[in-house]
N, CA, C and O of each residue as an XYZ file, in Angstrom:
376
protein
N       9.259     12.432    -15.831
C       9.061     11.480    -15.252
C       8.301     10.717    -13.981
O       7.454     11.333    -13.334
N       8.428     10.215    -13.863
C       7.165      9.393    -12.981
C       7.652      8.042    -12.180
O       8.329      7.171    -12.724
N       7.179      7.983    -10.706
C       7.785      7.009    -10.289
C       6.773      6.113     -9.301
O       6.250      6.749     -8.386
N       6.479      4.807     -9.399
C       5.820      4.203     -8.669
C       6.173      3.480     -7.595
O       6.942      2.551     -7.842
N       5.709      3.683     -6.016
C       6.201      2.591     -5.227
C       5.524      1.082     -5.546
O       4.414      0.940     -6.059
N       6.442     -0.048     -5.126
C       5.968     -1.457     -4.921
C       6.308     -1.038     -3.351
O       6.970     -0.164     -2.792
N       5.374     -2.300     -2.911
C       5.795     -2.588     -1.501
C       6.014     -3.611     -1.661
O       6.232     -3.947     -2.825
N       6.069     -4.587     -0.646
C       5.901     -5.866     -0.222
C       5.444     -6.236      0.398
O       6.058     -6.050      1.448
N       4.318     -6.931      0.619
C       3.686     -7.838      1.668
C       3.356     -9.333      2.047
O       3.526    -10.152      1.144
N       2.984     -9.714      3.053
C       2.550    -10.764      3.588
C       0.893    -11.410      2.494
O       0.572    -12.446      1.911
N       0.323    -10.130      2.728
C      -1.177    -10.538      2.052
C      -1.236     -9.278      1.374
O      -1.388     -8.234      2.008
N      -1.079     -9.318     -0.393
C      -1.530     -8.882     -1.165
C      -3.175     -8.197     -0.876
O      -3.583     -7.059     -0.641
N      -3.609     -9.094     -0.980
C      -5.527     -8.633     -0.510
C      -5.940     -8.534      0.138
O      -7.149     -8.655     -0.060
N      -5.493     -8.186      1.749
C      -5.661     -7.930      2.900
C      -5.089     -6.417      2.418
O      -5.809     -5.518      1.986
N      -3.912     -6.359      2.558
C      -3.332     -5.175      1.765
C      -4.050     -3.575      1.392
O      -4.120     -2.451      1.889
N      -4.561     -4.412      0.037
C      -5.352     -3.796     -1.203
C      -6.464     -3.292      0.075
O      -6.558     -2.087      0.307
N      -7.026     -3.976      0.621
C      -8.237     -4.010      0.722
C      -8.113     -2.480      1.819
O      -8.938     -1.570      1.899
N      -6.990     -2.602      2.453
C      -6.870     -1.679      3.675
C      -6.766     -0.482      2.891
O      -7.589      0.428      2.989
N      -5.891     -0.457      2.202
C      -5.213      1.033      1.026
C      -6.893      1.631      0.475
O      -7.171      2.830      0.443
N      -8.041      0.326      0.008
C      -8.741      0.974     -0.885
C     -10.061      1.121      0.229
O     -10.989      1.743     -0.287
N     -10.337      0.676      1.650
C     -10.990      1.702      2.673
C     -10.510      2.672      3.268
O     -11.343      3.290      3.929
N      -9.065      3.217      3.311
C      -8.798      3.899      4.225
C      -8.582      5.167      2.826
O      -8.760      6.359      3.073
N      -8.305      4.831      1.830
C      -7.179      6.376      1.312
C      -8.376      6.179      0.011
O      -8.038      6.963     -0.876
N      -9.363      5.583     -0.316
C      -9.971      5.355     -1.434
C      -9.871      5.190     -2.856
O     -10.642      5.613     -3.718
N      -8.564      4.356     -3.017
C      -8.235      4.296     -4.336
C      -8.684      3.219     -4.540
O      -9.322      2.837     -3.560
N      -8.668      2.225     -5.676
C      -9.481      1.242     -6.645
C      -8.057      0.326     -7.267
O      -7.005      0.651     -7.818
N      -8.785     -1.177     -6.770
C      -7.806     -2.298     -7.402
C      -7.587     -1.964     -8.988
O      -8.691     -2.098     -9.516
N      -6.623     -1.586     -9.956
C      -6.426     -2.012    -11.340
C      -5.585     -3.550    -11.563
O      -4.389     -3.452    -11.837
N      -6.037     -4.617    -11.478
C      -5.162     -5.655    -11.280
C      -5.457     -6.793    -10.426
O      -5.505     -7.937    -10.877
N      -5.692     -6.459     -8.990
C      -6.361     -7.641     -8.255
C      -5.442     -9.008     -8.584
O      -4.939     -9.483     -9.603
N      -5.503     -9.406     -7.071
C      -5.170    -10.766     -6.981
C      -4.175    -11.456     -5.798
O      -3.943    -10.716     -4.843
N      -3.771    -12.351     -5.781
C      -2.880    -13.033     -4.774
C      -1.579    -12.373     -4.261
O      -1.161    -11.866     -3.220
N      -1.162    -12.627     -5.480
C       0.487    -12.549     -5.723
C       0.398    -10.693     -5.413
O       0.627    -10.197     -4.310
N       0.026     -9.915     -6.631
C      -0.110     -8.316     -6.764
C      -1.216     -7.195     -6.775
O      -2.248     -7.606     -7.307
N      -1.259     -6.401     -6.507
C      -2.333     -5.708     -7.121
C      -1.353     -3.999     -7.411
O      -0.359     -3.455     -6.931
N      -1.940     -3.827     -8.014
C      -1.804     -1.909     -8.236
C      -3.175     -0.970     -8.125
O      -4.125     -0.765     -8.881
N      -2.886     -0.615     -7.111
C      -3.350      0.394     -6.900
C      -3.919      1.809     -7.563
O      -3.062      2.540     -8.059
N      -5.164      2.202     -7.603
C      -5.304      3.528     -8.915
C      -5.733      4.318     -8.436
O      -6.853      4.078     -7.986
N      -5.120      5.891     -8.184
C      -6.247      6.873     -7.590
C      -6.040      7.984     -9.199
O      -5.080      8.301     -9.902
N      -7.550      8.280     -9.205
C      -7.526      9.099    -10.142
C      -7.141      8.703    -11.583
O      -6.514      9.505    -12.274
N      -7.483      7.538    -12.038
C      -7.146      6.218    -12.737
C      -5.552      6.184    -13.098
O      -5.242      6.020    -14.278
N      -4.538      6.333    -12.109
C      -3.243      6.791    -13.004
C      -2.537      5.367    -11.526
O      -3.244      4.858    -10.657
N      -1.511      5.193    -11.679
C      -0.972      4.035    -10.542
C      -0.490      5.002     -9.150
O       0.140      6.058     -9.097
N      -0.953      4.332     -8.320
C      -0.614      4.701     -7.068
C       0.189      4.158     -6.463
O       1.292      4.701     -6.395
N      -0.068      2.633     -5.653
C       0.847      1.920     -5.364
C       0.892      0.736     -5.827
O      -0.202      0.362     -6.249
N       1.770     -0.053     -5.925
C       1.516     -1.401     -6.012
C       2.175     -2.536     -5.147
O       3.327     -2.586     -4.715
N       1.355     -3.253     -5.035
C       1.311     -4.231     -3.769
C       2.471     -5.654     -4.573
O       2.290     -6.104     -5.704
N       3.434     -6.037     -3.749
C       3.745     -7.148     -4.049
C       3.769     -8.054     -2.643
O       3.988     -7.680     -1.491
N       3.432     -9.511     -3.217
C       3.312    -10.827     -1.778
C       5.106    -10.477     -1.779
O       5.894    -10.055     -2.625
N       5.193    -10.860     -0.515
C       6.921    -11.218     -0.252
C       7.220    -12.787     -0.020
O       6.678    -13.651      0.669
N       8.142    -12.777     -0.754
C       8.150    -14.091     -1.216
C       9.768    -14.938     -1.630
O       9.962    -14.949     -2.846
N      10.269    -15.240     -1.256
C      11.810    -15.275     -0.954
C      11.876    -15.678     -2.598
O      10.930    -16.442     -2.787
N      12.545    -15.490     -3.738
C      12.589    -16.245     -4.500
C      11.600    -16.198     -5.537
O      11.475    -16.978     -6.481
N      10.771    -14.985     -5.190
C       9.356    -15.183     -6.068
C       9.902    -14.206     -7.329
O      10.840    -13.454     -7.067
N       9.334    -14.197     -8.701
C      10.199    -13.533     -9.713
C      10.919    -13.509     -9.460
O      11.566    -14.299     -8.773
N      11.392    -11.624    -10.351
C      12.133    -11.452     -9.957
C      12.645    -10.593     -8.732
O      13.788    -10.223     -8.463
N      11.488    -10.398     -8.094
C      12.142     -9.443     -6.755
C      12.627    -10.420     -5.422
O      12.002    -10.997     -4.532
N      13.717    -10.323     -5.686
C      14.808    -10.742     -4.534
C      14.354    -10.256     -3.057
O      15.005     -9.236     -2.833
N      13.413    -10.584     -1.819
C      13.655     -9.603     -0.963
C      13.522    -10.318      0.380
O      12.618    -11.098      0.679
N      14.200    -10.069      0.887
C      14.686    -10.909      2.129
C      13.772    -11.102      3.212
O      13.478    -10.095      3.856
N      13.253    -12.222      3.548
C      12.405    -11.995      4.835
C      12.980    -12.455      6.365
O      12.128    -12.669      7.227
N      14.151    -12.581      6.648
C      15.201    -12.952      7.368
C      15.470    -11.815      8.702
O      15.493    -12.060      9.908
N      15.688    -10.285      7.865
C      15.941     -9.267      8.668
C      13.975     -8.533      8.857
O      12.944     -8.662      8.197
N      14.444     -7.648     10.378
C      12.748     -7.111     10.645
C      12.577     -6.144      9.176
O      13.360     -5.619      8.385
N      10.753     -6.272      9.354
C      10.471     -5.739      8.109
C       9.949     -4.251      7.734
O       9.456     -4.160      8.858
N       9.811     -3.726      7.486
C       9.432     -2.389      7.563
C      10.631     -0.825      7.511
O      10.318      0.359      7.391
N      11.978     -1.440      7.650
C      12.550     -0.577      8.179
C      12.506      0.549      7.238
O      11.436      0.675      6.644
N      13.224      1.204      7.033
C      14.016      2.220      6.155
C      13.005      2.874      4.508
O      13.389      3.351      3.440
N      11.627      2.558      5.086
C      10.697      3.156      3.712
C       9.385      3.368      4.236
O       8.580      2.544      4.670
N       9.290      4.815      4.106
C       8.801      6.257      4.047
C       7.602      6.792      3.491
O       7.570      7.937      3.041
N       6.682      6.086      3.494
C       4.942      6.593      2.152
C       4.514      7.746      2.484
O       4.039      8.028      3.584
N       4.702      8.737      1.239
C       4.416     10.231      1.778
C       3.425     10.033      0.719
O       3.681      9.788     -0.460
N       2.125     10.179      1.320
C       0.597     10.413      0.498
C      -0.289     12.165      1.067
O      -0.648     12.484      2.200
N      -0.380     12.875     -0.097
C      -0.712     13.779     -0.348
C      -2.282     13.711     -0.384
O      -2.746     12.925     -1.211
N      -3.103     14.367      0.336
C      -4.128     14.305      0.498
C      -5.418     15.935     -0.051
O      -4.832     17.013     -0.145
N      -6.565     15.942     -0.266
C      -7.035     17.004     -0.521
C      -7.332     17.492      0.850
O      -7.221     18.660      1.223
N      -7.905     15.995      1.902
C      -8.788     17.018      2.315
C      -8.585     15.973      3.705
O      -9.107     14.957      4.164
N      -7.552     16.863      4.020
C      -6.803     16.129      5.489
C      -7.806     15.932      6.779
O      -7.551     14.996      7.537
N      -8.670     16.576      6.991
C      -9.745     16.149      8.057
C     -10.553     15.033      7.846
O     -10.758     14.248      8.771
N     -11.059     14.861      6.685
C     -11.449     14.259      6.574
C     -10.861     12.264      6.119
O     -11.498     11.218      5.995
N      -9.263     12.654      5.998
C      -8.303     11.611      6.546
C      -8.448     11.171      7.496
O      -8.676      9.964      7.580
N      -8.358     12.170      8.867
C      -8.029     11.523      9.904
C      -8.679     11.591     10.968
O      -8.284     11.495     12.130
N     -10.375     11.871     10.283
C     -11.710     10.913     10.164
C     -11.537      9.794     10.161
O     -11.291      9.221     11.223
N     -11.595      9.236      9.193
C     -11.622      7.902      8.466
C     -10.707      7.217      8.935
O     -11.131      6.115      9.284
N      -9.245      7.405      9.171
C      -8.832      7.308     10.160
C      -8.924      6.829     12.029
O      -8.549      5.778     12.549
N      -9.545      8.020     12.664
C     -10.331      7.618     13.922
C     -11.598      6.315     13.037
O     -11.526      5.100     13.218
N     -12.121      6.662     12.581
C     -13.222      5.512     12.114
C     -12.902      3.910     12.305
O     -13.433      2.968     12.894
N     -11.599      4.147     11.383
C     -10.671      3.094     11.249
C     -10.032      2.476     12.179
O      -9.501      1.398     11.911
N      -9.952      2.988     13.383
C      -9.622      2.617     15.450
C      -7.907      2.642     14.170
O      -7.401      1.521     14.137
N      -7.336      3.432     13.505
C      -6.152      3.557     13.182
C      -4.898      4.691     13.938
O      -4.864      5.762     13.332
N      -4.020      4.618     14.989
C      -3.564      5.374     15.654
C      -3.256      6.703     14.951
O      -3.092      6.320     13.793
N      -3.120      7.716     14.949
C      -2.589      8.879     14.457
C      -1.648      9.375     15.148
O      -1.994      9.717     16.279
N      -0.233      9.595     14.793
C       0.944     10.066     15.625
C       1.219     11.379     15.120
O       1.435     11.442     13.909
N       1.267     12.719     15.958
C       1.298     13.778     15.495
C       3.184     14.571     16.164
O       3.528     15.706     15.837
């Protein structure tokens, strides 16, 4: 069994570039409404445009976004990820 996370975002292309830059994943689809990010040629994360009534995904944009989801990513070199976060100006909270 396998599961793939789909995140709803306001700008798929910007979010896709961010994950690609930060984690080194690659776009497997690309586009304004949907992208599928790949790690080692396997689906790592899907990004979908958050737009009420869009396709078959009913997502409310009335409530604050980002609550209730924790995305855990296991990496091979945590020091390299922390260094990349620093280079990108990402605040790391430990």
